[in-house]
C-alpha positions as CSV (number, residue, x, y, z in Angstrom):
1,M,21.9,-61.5,0.4
2,M,20.0,-64.3,2.2
3,L,16.3,-64.1,2.3
4,Y,14.5,-65.2,5.5
5,K,10.7,-65.7,5.1
6,A,8.2,-64.8,7.2
7,P,6.5,-67.6,9.0
8,V,2.6,-68.0,8.0
9,V,0.7,-66.8,10.9
10,R,-3.3,-67.0,10.8
11,L,-4.4,-65.2,14.0
12,N,-5.3,-62.1,12.2
13,N,-5.2,-60.5,9.3
14,E,-4.2,-57.0,10.2
15,I,-0.5,-57.6,11.2
16,Q,1.5,-60.0,9.1
17,P,5.2,-60.8,9.8
18,S,7.5,-59.5,7.0
19,D,10.5,-61.3,4.9
20,Y,13.7,-59.6,5.4
21,L,17.0,-59.6,3.3
22,V,20.2,-60.2,5.1
23,E,23.4,-58.9,3.4
24,E,26.6,-60.0,4.8
25,C,29.6,-57.4,4.5
26,S,33.3,-58.1,5.5
27,N,32.6,-57.5,9.5
28,Y,28.8,-57.0,9.8
29,C,25.7,-58.2,8.5
30,L,22.9,-55.7,7.3
31,I,18.9,-56.4,7.3
32,H,16.7,-55.0,5.1
33,R,12.9,-55.2,5.3
34,V,11.0,-56.7,2.5
35,V,7.9,-54.4,1.3
36,K,4.9,-56.1,0.1
37,P,3.5,-55.1,-3.2
38,E,0.3,-53.8,-1.6
39,E,2.6,-51.8,0.7
40,I,4.7,-49.9,-1.9
41,D,2.6,-47.2,-2.1
42,N,2.7,-46.2,1.6
43,Y,6.6,-45.1,0.8
44,D,8.1,-42.7,-1.0
45,D,11.1,-43.1,-3.6
46,V,13.5,-42.0,-1.1
47,E,12.5,-44.8,1.6
48,L,12.5,-47.6,-0.7
49,H,15.5,-49.3,-2.5
50,V,15.5,-52.3,-5.2
51,T,17.4,-55.0,-5.2
52,M,18.9,-56.8,-8.3
53,E,16.1,-59.2,-7.9
54,G,13.5,-56.3,-8.5
55,Q,12.1,-56.8,-4.6
56,Y,11.3,-53.4,-2.8
57,V,13.2,-52.9,0.6
58,I,13.6,-50.4,3.4
59,P,17.5,-50.3,3.6
60,R,19.5,-50.6,6.8
61,I,16.8,-51.3,9.7
62,A,19.5,-52.9,11.4
63,K,23.0,-53.7,11.4
64,C,24.3,-56.7,13.1
65,S,28.2,-57.9,14.1
66,S,27.4,-61.5,12.8
67,L,24.9,-63.6,10.3
68,E,23.7,-65.6,13.8
69,N,22.8,-62.1,15.3
70,A,20.9,-61.2,12.3
71,E,19.0,-64.3,12.5
72,I,18.1,-63.7,16.3
73,A,17.3,-60.3,15.1
74,I,15.1,-61.1,12.6
75,R,13.4,-64.0,14.7
76,S,12.9,-61.5,17.5
77,Y,10.8,-59.4,15.0
78,W,8.7,-62.2,14.2
79,A,8.0,-63.1,17.8
80,A,7.0,-59.5,18.4
81,V,4.5,-59.1,15.8
82,C,2.8,-62.7,16.9
83,T,2.4,-61.5,20.4
84,L,1.0,-58.6,18.9
85,K,-1.4,-60.5,16.9
86,Q,-2.5,-62.4,20.2
87,R,-3.6,-59.8,22.0
């Protein structure tokens, strides 16, 4: 799995972009959202999975046809968060 680290945004402390893991499968890619340690209590055990590296993730938030499309989706998630922070 490839980790996409969120950009550092300092406009507002309330909403921060998330990190994402991309899992390459044979014909598609799955995007998983990494859950920060301070967020874990907001979810129940059914919603979260633990990776081999010990990271908690919300699994399969999106399915993309290629790694390039997964990267585009992640960048759009980050752009949406930055737009919200500017309001």
